[in-house]
Backbone as CSV, one residue per row, in Angstrom:
resi,resn,N_x,N_y,N_z,CA_x,CA_y,CA_z,C_x,C_y,C_z
1,MET,190.350,-9.983,58.289,190.816,-10.271,56.918,191.382,-8.994,56.307
2,GLN,192.554,-9.134,55.625,193.234,-7.955,55.070,192.502,-7.463,53.826
3,PRO,192.155,-6.178,53.759,191.496,-5.640,52.566,192.359,-5.856,51.335
4,TRP,191.675,-6.029,50.168,192.384,-6.263,48.900,193.327,-5.120,48.585
5,ARG,192.853,-3.852,48.891,193.676,-2.677,48.601,194.972,-2.697,49.398
6,ASP,194.858,-3.076,50.710,196.072,-3.159,51.550,197.016,-4.222,51.038
7,TYR,196.441,-5.323,50.576,197.268,-6.398,50.033,197.996,-5.949,48.781
8,PHE,197.313,-5.177,47.952,197.920,-4.679,46.715,199.129,-3.801,47.014
9,TYR,198.928,-2.860,47.937,200.039,-1.960,48.254,201.182,-2.684,48.957
10,SER,200.829,-3.680,49.769,201.890,-4.458,50.433,202.706,-5.218,49.411
11,SER,202.093,-5.771,48.416,202.807,-6.514,47.362,203.718,-5.592,46.581
12,LYS,203.208,-4.394,46.282,204.047,-3.422,45.575,205.264,-3.045,46.404
13,THR,205.054,-2.930,47.706,206.171,-2.568,48.592,207.242,-3.646,48.597
14,VAL,206.777,-4.908,48.670,207.728,-6.023,48.656,208.509,-6.047,47.359
15,LYS,207.821,-5.831,46.257,208.487,-5.831,44.951,209.509,-4.705,44.859
16,SER,209.154,-3.545,45.408,210.074,-2.401,45.379,211.323,-2.681,46.186
17,ILE,211.109,-3.286,47.353,212.260,-3.603,48.207,213.158,-4.626,47.524
18,THR,212.534,-5.619,46.891,213.309,-6.647,46.188,214.112,-6.031,45.060
19,LEU,213.471,-5.140,44.295,214.155,-4.479,43.184,215.311,-3.631,43.698
20,LEU,215.086,-2.934,44.802,216.134,-2.079,45.376,217.336,-2.907,45.812
21,CYS,217.076,-4.075,46.406,218.163,-4.943,46.843,218.974,-5.446,45.665
22,CYS,218.262,-5.814,44.594,218.956,-6.305,43.392,219.828,-5.227,42.785
23,MET,219.287,-3.990,42.757,220.061,-2.871,42.207,221.293,-2.600,43.060
24,SER,221.145,-2.696,44.375,222.275,-2.454,45.278,223.358,-3.503,45.088
25,ALA,222.925,-4.773,44.955,223.891,-5.853,44.736,224.630,-5.671,43.422
26,SER,223.874,-5.245,42.396,224.489,-5.025,41.088,225.503,-3.899,41.153
27,LEU,225.159,-2.844,41.917,226.064,-1.709,42.058,227.358,-2.107,42.752
28,VAL,227.249,-2.928,43.801,228.434,-3.410,44.511,229.305,-4.236,43.584
29,ALA,228.672,-5.140,42.831,229.424,-5.994,41.908,230.122,-5.160,40.853
30,PHE,229.409,-4.154,40.322,230.009,-3.287,39.314,231.219,-2.553,39.876
31,THR,231.062,-2.074,41.111,232.158,-1.343,41.749,233.394,-2.210,41.903
32,LEU,233.205,-3.475,42.291,234.327,-4.382,42.484,235.042,-4.652,41.180
33,PHE,234.261,-4.839,40.102,234.890,-5.146,38.820,235.490,-3.905,38.186
34,ALA,234.829,-2.757,38.407,235.342,-1.528,37.820,236.613,-1.084,38.517
35,ASN,236.718,-1.347,39.835,237.901,-0.989,40.598,238.418,-2.231,41.298
36,PRO,239.370,-2.961,40.693,239.814,-4.241,41.242,240.731,-4.116,42.452
37,HIS,240.857,-2.908,43.021,241.704,-2.717,44.190,240.894,-2.105,45.320
38,ASP,241.266,-2.424,46.535,240.594,-1.827,47.671,241.194,-0.460,47.967
39,LYS,240.768,0.163,49.065,241.216,1.522,49.360,242.701,1.602,49.648
40,GLU,243.320,0.465,49.982,244.757,0.435,50.233,245.543,-0.004,49.015
41,GLY,244.851,-0.195,47.897,245.545,-0.555,46.666,245.740,-2.038,46.467
42,ASN,245.154,-2.881,47.330,245.305,-4.327,47.211,244.214,-4.898,46.319
43,PRO,244.524,-5.878,45.490,243.525,-6.445,44.588,242.407,-7.149,45.344
44,HIS,241.205,-7.055,44.784,240.064,-7.782,45.336,240.062,-9.196,44.754
45,THR,240.879,-10.046,45.279,240.951,-11.408,44.782,241.288,-12.334,45.930
46,THR,240.833,-13.550,45.837,241.081,-14.507,46.904,242.515,-15.006,46.888
47,ASP,243.014,-15.333,45.719,244.341,-15.926,45.589,245.370,-14.893,45.128
48,PRO,246.494,-14.795,45.830,247.552,-13.878,45.391,248.248,-14.408,44.136
49,ILE,248.928,-13.522,43.447,249.734,-13.925,42.294,250.990,-14.604,42.816
50,THR,251.296,-15.781,42.283,252.437,-16.562,42.776,253.609,-16.469,41.810
51,PHE,254.801,-16.226,42.365,256.040,-16.184,41.591,257.023,-17.208,42.154
52,ILE,257.853,-17.756,41.288,258.876,-18.711,41.682,260.219,-17.992,41.788
53,VAL,260.870,-18.135,42.932,262.155,-17.472,43.180,263.252,-18.523,43.324
54,GLY,264.278,-18.445,42.498,265.426,-19.331,42.619,266.394,-18.808,43.664
55,VAL,266.798,-19.676,44.586,267.761,-19.309,45.634,268.882,-20.351,45.657
56,GLU,270.011,-19.979,46.208,271.160,-20.885,46.241,270.920,-22.033,47.216
57,ASP,271.347,-23.224,46.817,271.175,-24.402,47.683,272.282,-24.480,48.723
58,ILE,272.538,-23.356,49.356,273.560,-23.227,50.398,272.970,-22.396,51.538
59,ASP,273.179,-22.826,52.760,272.736,-22.039,53.909,273.779,-20.971,54.214
60,TYR,273.355,-19.728,54.148,274.245,-18.591,54.355,273.528,-17.596,55.282
61,TYR,273.143,-18.106,56.437,272.403,-17.307,57.407,273.306,-16.221,58.009
62,PRO,272.793,-15.016,58.287,271.388,-14.620,58.347,270.799,-14.126,57.029
63,TYR,271.540,-14.230,55.932,271.066,-13.685,54.662,270.036,-14.602,53.998
64,TYR,270.392,-15.860,53.836,269.449,-16.830,53.277,269.860,-18.231,53.723
65,ALA,268.868,-19.104,53.883,269.125,-20.475,54.336,267.884,-21.309,54.035
66,PHE,267.911,-22.036,52.930,266.735,-22.791,52.483,266.980,-24.301,52.442
67,VAL,268.167,-24.744,52.862,268.503,-26.164,52.761,268.273,-26.884,54.080
68,ASP,268.885,-26.395,55.137,268.828,-27.089,56.427,268.403,-26.130,57.531
69,SER,267.438,-25.279,57.215,266.954,-24.304,58.195,265.456,-24.114,57.990
70,PRO,264.660,-25.091,58.411,263.228,-25.079,58.106,262.427,-23.969,58.779
71,HIS,262.924,-23.425,59.881,262.141,-22.464,60.640,262.477,-21.014,60.325
72,ASN,263.666,-20.746,59.845,264.050,-19.375,59.538,264.951,-19.386,58.306
73,ASN,264.454,-18.815,57.222,265.183,-18.855,55.956,266.003,-17.601,55.684
74,GLY,266.191,-16.756,56.689,267.018,-15.574,56.503,266.200,-14.340,56.168
75,PHE,266.838,-13.180,56.294,266.083,-11.942,56.172,265.790,-11.534,54.730
76,LEU,266.488,-12.078,53.731,266.121,-11.766,52.351,264.708,-12.258,52.058
77,ARG,264.384,-13.434,52.566,263.017,-13.951,52.398,262.023,-13.057,53.138
78,THR,262.373,-12.661,54.350,261.477,-11.803,55.134,261.155,-10.518,54.388
79,ILE,262.172,-9.886,53.825,261.973,-8.629,53.104,261.082,-8.840,51.884
80,LEU,261.354,-9.892,51.122,260.574,-10.145,49.912,259.125,-10.489,50.250
81,GLU,258.914,-11.240,51.319,257.546,-11.602,51.689,256.777,-10.411,52.248
82,GLN,257.439,-9.514,52.955,256.776,-8.299,53.415,256.344,-7.451,52.218
83,PHE,257.193,-7.372,51.218,256.830,-6.679,49.972,255.640,-7.368,49.311
84,GLY,255.662,-8.696,49.285,254.579,-9.456,48.668,253.238,-9.203,49.324
85,LYS,253.230,-9.108,50.633,251.980,-8.840,51.352,251.406,-7.480,50.961
86,ALA,252.279,-6.522,50.732,251.824,-5.176,50.371,251.227,-5.129,48.973
87,HIS,251.598,-6.089,48.126,251.130,-6.079,46.728,250.330,-7.326,46.355
88,HIS,249.983,-8.113,47.330,249.196,-9.336,47.113,249.923,-10.327,46.200
89,TYR,251.237,-10.469,46.440,252.050,-11.454,45.736,252.439,-12.562,46.714
90,GLN,252.635,-13.739,46.178,253.148,-14.860,46.963,254.400,-15.383,46.288
91,PHE,255.436,-15.680,47.079,256.697,-16.151,46.518,257.000,-17.559,46.997
92,GLU,257.307,-18.426,46.062,257.753,-19.784,46.375,259.253,-19.868,46.091
93,PHE,260.019,-20.349,47.078,261.473,-20.354,46.984,261.971,-21.765,46.673
94,ILE,262.792,-21.874,45.621,263.311,-23.168,45.196,264.838,-23.145,45.252
95,PRO,265.456,-23.943,46.143,266.928,-24.024,46.182,267.460,-24.674,44.908
96,LEU,268.461,-24.039,44.310,269.046,-24.525,43.061,270.570,-24.540,43.181
97,PRO,271.253,-25.408,42.442,272.711,-25.546,42.570,273.471,-24.292,42.136
98,VAL,274.401,-23.880,42.992,275.191,-22.679,42.706,276.002,-22.850,41.420
99,LYS,276.471,-24.057,41.167,277.286,-24.287,39.966,276.502,-24.066,38.676
100,ARG,275.178,-24.123,38.756,274.337,-23.908,37.572,273.688,-22.526,37.611
101,PHE,274.254,-21.620,38.395,273.669,-20.300,38.626,273.295,-19.585,37.329
102,ASP,274.182,-19.620,36.344,273.938,-18.929,35.077,272.827,-19.560,34.248
103,HIS,272.394,-20.748,34.618,271.407,-21.469,33.811,270.052,-21.608,34.502
104,TRP,269.898,-20.996,35.657,268.657,-21.164,36.412,267.426,-20.750,35.618
105,TYR,267.500,-19.597,34.961,266.318,-19.083,34.271,265.854,-20.015,33.149
106,GLU,266.791,-20.541,32.389,266.418,-21.386,31.257,266.088,-22.813,31.669
107,GLU,266.732,-23.308,32.742,266.532,-24.704,33.138,265.405,-24.892,34.145
108,SER,265.189,-23.929,35.009,264.241,-24.109,36.109,262.977,-23.265,35.986
109,LYS,262.916,-22.437,34.949,261.713,-21.638,34.676,261.299,-20.780,35.871
110,ILE,262.276,-20.139,36.473,261.987,-19.288,37.624,261.581,-17.889,37.159
111,ASP,260.936,-17.154,38.061,260.539,-15.778,37.769,261.578,-14.775,38.261
112,PHE,262.221,-15.108,39.390,263.209,-14.210,39.987,264.388,-15.019,40.518
113,ARG,265.521,-14.317,40.705,266.694,-14.927,41.328,267.126,-14.023,42.487
114,LEU,267.359,-14.660,43.647,267.689,-13.913,44.861,268.675,-14.704,45.714
115,PRO,269.818,-14.085,46.107,270.277,-12.783,45.645,270.959,-12.901,44.282
116,ASP,271.146,-11.769,43.649,271.847,-11.730,42.370,272.732,-10.496,42.339
117,ASN,273.638,-10.489,41.366,274.556,-9.368,41.215,275.085,-9.399,39.783
118,PRO,275.112,-8.268,39.095,275.591,-8.243,37.704,277.020,-8.758,37.543
119,LEU,277.810,-8.739,38.614,279.211,-9.152,38.524,279.391,-10.664,38.637
120,TRP,278.326,-11.385,38.958,278.450,-12.818,39.207,278.395,-13.667,37.949
121,HIS,278.045,-13.090,36.842,277.923,-13.870,35.605,278.052,-12.925,34.420
122,GLY,278.167,-13.503,33.229,278.413,-12.677,32.063,277.361,-12.735,30.980
123,ARG,277.109,-13.903,30.451,276.350,-13.976,29.217,274.881,-13.581,29.356
124,GLU,274.293,-13.716,30.548,272.897,-13.346,30.739,272.730,-11.878,31.127
125,GLN,273.815,-11.225,31.399,273.753,-9.919,32.035,272.908,-8.920,31.249
126,GLN,273.000,-8.933,29.932,272.295,-7.951,29.132,270.782,-8.133,29.175
127,SER,270.317,-9.357,29.365,268.883,-9.623,29.324,268.207,-9.536,30.688
128,LEU,268.988,-9.428,31.745,268.416,-9.406,33.087,268.050,-7.992,33.541
129,ILE,267.007,-7.927,34.330,266.570,-6.671,34.934,266.843,-6.783,36.429
130,TYR,267.547,-5.804,36.980,267.928,-5.850,38.388,267.174,-4.795,39.189
131,SER,266.887,-5.156,40.418,266.303,-4.187,41.340,267.384,-3.241,41.829
132,ALA,266.972,-2.281,42.624,267.949,-1.496,43.381,268.610,-2.432,44.393
133,PRO,269.797,-2.097,44.887,270.436,-2.961,45.887,269.568,-3.125,47.132
134,ILE,269.401,-4.365,47.559,268.657,-4.629,48.786,269.529,-4.317,49.994
135,LEU,270.807,-4.672,49.898,271.770,-4.332,50.940,273.177,-4.402,50.374
136,THR,274.091,-3.754,51.048,275.508,-3.827,50.717,276.238,-4.377,51.931
137,LEU,276.982,-5.462,51.737,277.739,-6.017,52.849,279.226,-6.024,52.524
138,SER,280.018,-5.881,53.546,281.465,-5.903,53.404,281.972,-7.263,53.848
139,THR,282.594,-7.986,52.937,283.113,-9.312,53.261,284.632,-9.287,53.298
140,GLY,285.199,-10.211,54.044,286.655,-10.289,54.160,287.076,-11.723,54.376
141,THR,288.195,-11.891,55.037,288.691,-13.223,55.360,288.612,-13.427,56.868
142,VAL,287.808,-14.399,57.271,287.612,-14.687,58.691,288.739,-15.600,59.175
143,VAL,289.383,-15.203,60.266,290.529,-15.951,60.799,290.408,-16.076,62.316
144,PRO,291.173,-16.983,62.922,291.239,-17.013,64.391,291.783,-15.693,64.911
145,LYS,291.329,-15.284,66.061,291.723,-13.990,66.608,293.233,-13.869,66.759
146,ILE,293.891,-14.962,67.045,295.346,-14.914,67.238,296.083,-14.653,65.925
147,ALA,295.408,-14.826,64.806,296.029,-14.607,63.492,295.492,-13.347,62.814
148,GLN,294.865,-12.480,63.587,294.203,-11.301,63.025,295.155,-10.412,62.217
149,TYR,296.414,-10.333,62.623,297.348,-9.405,61.968,298.365,-10.123,61.075
150,ARG,298.063,-11.324,60.660,298.944,-12.056,59.761,298.982,-11.367,58.393
151,PRO,300.175,-11.168,57.822,300.282,-10.549,56.495,299.649,-11.424,55.414
152,LEU,299.178,-10.785,54.376,298.486,-11.476,53.290,299.308,-12.630,52.723
153,ARG,300.591,-12.391,52.467,301.430,-13.384,51.793,301.832,-14.560,52.687
154,GLU,301.479,-14.486,53.963,301.812,-15.589,54.856,300.701,-16.632,54.966
155,PHE,299.582,-16.380,54.306,298.504,-17.367,54.297,298.823,-18.460,53.285
156,GLY,298.545,-19.698,53.678,298.831,-20.818,52.785,297.615,-21.631,52.391
157,VAL,296.566,-21.623,53.241,295.359,-22.417,52.963,294.122,-21.608,53.353
158,ILE,293.262,-21.368,52.381,292.040,-20.598,52.606,290.835,-21.431,52.167
159,GLY,289.751,-21.331,52.933,288.535,-22.052,52.591,287.503,-21.154,51.933
160,THR,286.726,-21.719,51.007,285.630,-20.986,50.376,284.518,-21.961,50.027
161,ILE,283.334,-21.453,49.806,282.175,-22.294,49.507,282.232,-22.768,48.059
162,THR,281.952,-24.026,47.861,281.926,-24.595,46.515,280.940,-23.816,45.642
163,GLY,281.422,-23.363,44.493,280.584,-22.587,43.593,280.764,-21.095,43.730
164,PHE,281.337,-20.641,44.847,281.632,-19.224,45.028,282.979,-18.902,44.400
165,VAL,283.104,-17.712,43.858,284.364,-17.270,43.279,285.227,-16.660,44.384
166,ALA,286.455,-17.110,44.491,287.363,-16.582,45.515,287.674,-15.115,45.249
167,SER,287.934,-14.379,46.318,288.315,-12.973,46.175,289.558,-12.850,45.301
168,PRO,289.698,-11.738,44.570,290.797,-11.592,43.598,292.183,-11.858,44.167
169,HIS,292.459,-11.397,45.390,293.797,-11.594,45.957,294.092,-13.072,46.190
170,TRP,293.063,-13.824,46.630,293.267,-15.254,46.842,293.333,-15.998,45.508
171,ALA,292.539,-15.591,44.558,292.568,-16.229,43.240,293.927,-16.037,42.570
172,ASP,294.506,-14.861,42.718,295.829,-14.590,42.137,296.899,-15.444,42.796
173,MET,296.866,-15.546,44.123,297.856,-16.354,44.832,297.699,-17.830,44.507
174,SER,296.443,-18.270,44.331,296.207,-19.671,43.961,296.730,-19.960,42.565
175,ALA,296.545,-19.017,41.649,297.005,-19.199,40.273,298.522,-19.300,40.190
176,SER,299.219,-18.645,41.126,300.683,-18.685,41.126,301.231,-19.734,42.103
177,ASN,300.345,-20.635,42.545,300.718,-21.735,43.444,301.264,-21.264,44.790
178,GLU,300.867,-20.085,45.219,301.263,-19.581,46.528,300.246,-19.944,47.606
179,LEU,299.085,-20.424,47.188,297.991,-20.627,48.128,297.133,-21.810,47.680
180,GLU,296.672,-22.575,48.656,295.722,-23.648,48.372,294.325,-23.192,48.802
181,ILE,293.363,-23.365,47.919,291.975,-23.026,48.231,291.196,-24.312,48.441
182,VAL,290.629,-24.455,49.643,289.831,-25.628,49.993,288.359,-25.274,49.843
183,ASN,287.618,-26.048,49.047,286.197,-25.801,48.826,285.347,-26.775,49.638
184,ASP,284.225,-26.276,50.123,283.263,-27.151,50.796,281.860,-26.624,50.514
185,VAL,280.885,-27.523,50.570,279.528,-27.142,50.194,278.756,-26.471,51.319
186,THR,279.268,-26.497,52.543,278.550,-25.865,53.652,279.459,-24.944,54.449
187,VAL,278.841,-23.888,54.966,279.575,-22.970,55.837,279.958,-23.672,57.127
188,ARG,279.093,-24.534,57.621,279.373,-25.257,58.865,280.699,-26.013,58.777
189,SER,280.905,-26.729,57.676,282.132,-27.508,57.513,283.358,-26.613,57.479
190,LEU,283.262,-25.499,56.792,284.403,-24.584,56.710,284.731,-23.985,58.070
191,VAL,283.703,-23.616,58.812,283.931,-23.048,60.155,284.579,-24.085,61.062
192,ARG,284.129,-25.319,60.968,284.733,-26.378,61.778,286.211,-26.574,61.414
193,LEU,286.509,-26.552,60.123,287.899,-26.704,59.671,288.771,-25.560,60.173
194,LEU,288.189,-24.379,60.264,288.935,-23.226,60.767,289.265,-23.394,62.242
195,TYR,288.292,-23.801,63.044,288.522,-23.984,64.480,289.464,-25.154,64.751
196,GLU,289.472,-26.124,63.863,290.358,-27.273,64.033,291.757,-27.016,63.482
197,GLY,291.963,-25.861,62.842,293.286,-25.505,62.339,293.648,-26.120,60.998
198,VAL,292.690,-26.733,60.311,292.962,-27.342,59.002,293.140,-26.268,57.935
199,ILE,292.360,-25.194,58.027,292.518,-24.051,57.129,292.848,-22.827,57.966
200,GLU,293.427,-21.800,57.326,293.889,-20.620,58.060,292.902,-19.463,58.014
201,GLY,291.955,-19.541,57.135,290.963,-18.477,57.020,289.834,-18.912,56.098
202,ILE,288.726,-18.177,56.145,287.586,-18.436,55.266,287.228,-17.147,54.541
203,ASP,287.075,-17.240,53.251,286.672,-16.107,52.427,285.142,-15.996,52.524
204,ILE,284.668,-15.207,53.524,283.243,-15.288,53.870,282.832,-14.060,54.682
205,ASP,281.553,-13.938,54.911,280.999,-12.884,55.752,281.175,-13.243,57.231
206,LEU,281.536,-12.265,58.059,281.801,-12.526,59.475,280.527,-12.908,60.238
207,TYR,279.402,-12.217,59.946,278.151,-12.538,60.645,277.759,-13.995,60.395
208,THR,277.933,-14.430,59.159,277.581,-15.801,58.791,278.452,-16.810,59.517
209,SER,279.760,-16.592,59.496,280.673,-17.545,60.136,280.454,-17.596,61.647
210,ARG,280.186,-16.464,62.265,279.948,-16.455,63.712,278.636,-17.146,64.070
211,TYR,277.632,-17.002,63.230,276.359,-17.669,63.495,276.545,-19.187,63.553
212,TYR,277.257,-19.748,62.559,277.425,-21.203,62.529,278.433,-21.680,63.573
213,ALA,279.389,-20.811,63.938,280.307,-21.164,65.029,279.526,-21.323,66.328
214,ARG,278.657,-20.374,66.592,277.832,-20.428,67.813,276.898,-21.631,67.780
215,GLU,276.334,-21.901,66.605,275.422,-23.036,66.466,276.109,-24.365,66.791
216,MET,277.404,-24.469,66.456,278.142,-25.707,66.689,278.841,-25.736,68.041
217,GLY,278.648,-24.689,68.847,279.202,-24.689,70.192,280.583,-24.079,70.325
218,PHE,281.081,-23.421,69.280,282.382,-22.756,69.363,282.213,-21.347,69.929
219,ASP,283.308,-20.790,70.431,283.317,-19.426,70.935,283.417,-18.471,69.745
220,GLU,282.308,-17.840,69.389,282.265,-16.991,68.196,283.173,-15.761,68.294
221,SER,283.474,-15.341,69.523,284.317,-14.151,69.691,285.765,-14.405,69.288
222,GLN,286.119,-15.665,69.073,287.505,-16.014,68.741,287.792,-15.993,67.249
223,ILE,286.817,-15.562,66.438,287.082,-15.387,65.003,286.764,-13.945,64.613
224,VAL,287.619,-13.382,63.760,287.528,-11.972,63.358,287.937,-11.865,61.892
225,TYR,287.802,-10.680,61.347,288.319,-10.425,60.005,289.835,-10.215,60.071
226,ALA,290.553,-10.728,59.098,291.998,-10.502,59.003,292.250,-9.029,58.687
227,ALA,293.082,-8.404,59.500,293.280,-6.958,59.394,294.060,-6.540,58.157
228,HIS,294.937,-7.415,57.650,295.796,-7.043,56.533,295.402,-7.717,55.214
229,VAL,294.169,-8.191,55.153,293.637,-8.785,53.927,292.535,-7.865,53.407
230,PRO,292.549,-7.535,52.115,291.539,-6.615,51.567,290.113,-7.142,51.785
231,SER,289.208,-6.219,52.041,287.789,-6.557,52.140,287.093,-6.124,50.851
232,LEU,285.959,-6.719,50.586,285.207,-6.406,49.369,283.784,-6.041,49.737
233,GLU,283.211,-5.088,49.003,281.807,-4.760,49.181,280.985,-5.540,48.164
234,VAL,279.952,-6.200,48.652,279.081,-7.006,47.796,277.655,-6.502,47.958
235,GLN,276.976,-6.320,46.836,275.579,-5.884,46.873,274.665,-7.014,46.441
236,TYR,273.537,-7.130,47.121,272.532,-8.133,46.788,271.360,-7.458,46.073
237,TYR,270.964,-8.047,44.943,269.849,-7.546,44.155,268.822,-8.664,43.954
238,LEU,267.634,-8.274,43.529,266.630,-9.196,43.002,266.665,-9.044,41.492
239,SER,266.694,-10.151,40.755,266.738,-10.060,39.295,265.568,-10.792,38.666
240,THR,265.268,-10.439,37.424,264.230,-11.100,36.649,264.522,-10.914,35.161
241,ILE,263.829,-11.669,34.353,263.932,-11.500,32.906,262.704,-10.787,32.355
242,LYS,261.534,-11.057,32.932,260.299,-10.576,32.316,259.356,-9.794,33.223
243,HIS,259.632,-9.706,34.507,258.684,-9.053,35.419,259.183,-7.668,35.824
244,ASN,259.344,-6.820,34.841,259.874,-5.486,35.092,258.975,-4.680,36.024
245,HIS,257.647,-4.844,35.893,256.719,-4.073,36.725,256.862,-4.433,38.196
246,VAL,257.167,-5.707,38.484,257.353,-6.118,39.878,258.650,-5.513,40.426
247,ILE,259.678,-5.477,39.610,260.944,-4.856,40.024,260.725,-3.387,40.351
248,GLU,259.934,-2.702,39.541,259.651,-1.284,39.801,258.903,-1.117,41.124
249,GLU,257.941,-2.002,41.380,257.203,-1.950,42.645,258.123,-2.271,43.821
250,PHE,259.021,-3.218,43.614,259.954,-3.600,44.674,260.919,-2.450,44.979
251,ASN,261.382,-1.764,43.947,262.263,-0.616,44.162,261.566,0.464,44.974
252,GLN,260.294,0.703,44.664,259.530,1.684,45.421,259.379,1.243,46.875
253,TYR,259.141,-0.049,47.064,259.007,-0.592,48.419,260.314,-0.409,49.195
254,LEU,261.448,-0.721,48.564,262.742,-0.547,49.228,262.963,0.902,49.637
255,ASN,262.566,1.813,48.785,262.766,3.235,49.047,261.866,3.731,50.174
256,GLU,260.629,3.220,50.219,259.665,3.717,51.197,259.764,3.019,52.551
257,HIS,260.495,1.915,52.621,260.570,1.146,53.874,262.023,0.954,54.326
258,GLN,262.852,1.940,54.101,264.272,1.830,54.437,264.499,1.555,55.921
259,SER,263.780,2.260,56.769,263.968,2.093,58.215,263.535,0.701,58.664
260,GLU,262.396,0.249,58.155,261.889,-1.078,58.514,262.846,-2.175,58.055
261,ILE,263.375,-2.043,56.835,264.305,-3.039,56.292,265.611,-3.039,57.085
262,ALA,266.089,-1.845,57.448,267.310,-1.745,58.260,267.133,-2.457,59.593
263,ASP,265.952,-2.353,60.188,265.671,-3.029,61.460,265.669,-4.552,61.281
264,ILE,265.084,-5.025,60.176,265.037,-6.462,59.903,266.464,-7.017,59.790
265,ILE,267.313,-6.309,59.056,268.692,-6.749,58.857,269.464,-6.700,60.169
266,SER,269.307,-5.620,60.916,270.024,-5.467,62.183,269.626,-6.543,63.182
267,ASN,268.353,-6.819,63.290,267.883,-7.831,64.232,268.351,-9.220,63.846
268,ALA,268.378,-9.513,62.553,268.828,-10.827,62.086,270.315,-11.028,62.388
269,ARG,271.087,-9.988,62.255,272.537,-10.104,62.501,272.846,-10.261,63.992
270,LYS,271.907,-9.946,64.835,272.122,-10.095,66.272,271.809,-11.498,66.760
271,GLU,271.141,-12.293,65.929,270.727,-13.624,66.363,271.933,-14.561,66.536
C-alpha cells in the first residue's frame, strides 16, 4: 500500500506537470496570435485570402487562355499563382467580354484585371493602380512566308480579334478605305482564314498564331512577321483599384524572381 506521504507528493507532481502543460500551450497560442506569420513570412491561417481576377474571354495562348483551354491557362496565370503561393493568396479567374473591358471593375466587382495596359482605355486610367510590367512583347502582322516582303500599301485585307484595337497603320488605311479589317472572336478562326487565303495577314503575336496553327495541323513554319509592316511593343500589367499593397508585393516579387519568370515565359513559348 502506498504511504499517504508518497501519495501527496505524487499528486503535487501531477498537478505541476498539468500546470506546466497548460502554460506551454498558452505560450504557443500567444506566440501564434502575437506573430501571425511563420519564419518564412507566410500567415498562420488555414484559408488563403481570395481575390477575383478579370481576364479576357479570348484564348491568346501562351499568354492567357481561359475559354477553351481547361488544362493550361497560359503563363500569366502561372506567374500570378506562383506569387500567390509566396504570399498565401488565392486567385480566381473570371473570363469577361473584351468589348466591356472598361466596365469590368464596376460591373463585375473584380479585384484585379490581367493583362492590362494604361493605353487600352481612357476614363478609368486615373483611378487605376498598375504593377510594374510583367513582360514586354513585340507584335506585328503575321503573314504567309511567301508574302513576307509585301509592301505595307499592298495589303488589302487584314484580320484582328473582335474587341482588339487595330494597329495605327491598319486603322489609318481602314479609315481611308484602303484596307478591309476582318474581325473574329477567336485566334483559331483568324489563323484558319490566313492559311485558306481569305485574309492576307493577322494583326497578332507570332507565338500565338503559330501555336494555334500547329494545334489545327498547319505547318507553323509557313507563317512569319511581315518585314515591311511596323511592329509595336506591348506591355502587360496587373491592375487594381483598391489593392495597392498587393501591387507593391507583386512588384517586389517580379523584381526578385526575374530569372524564374523569364524561364516560365521562355518554356511556354516553346510549347
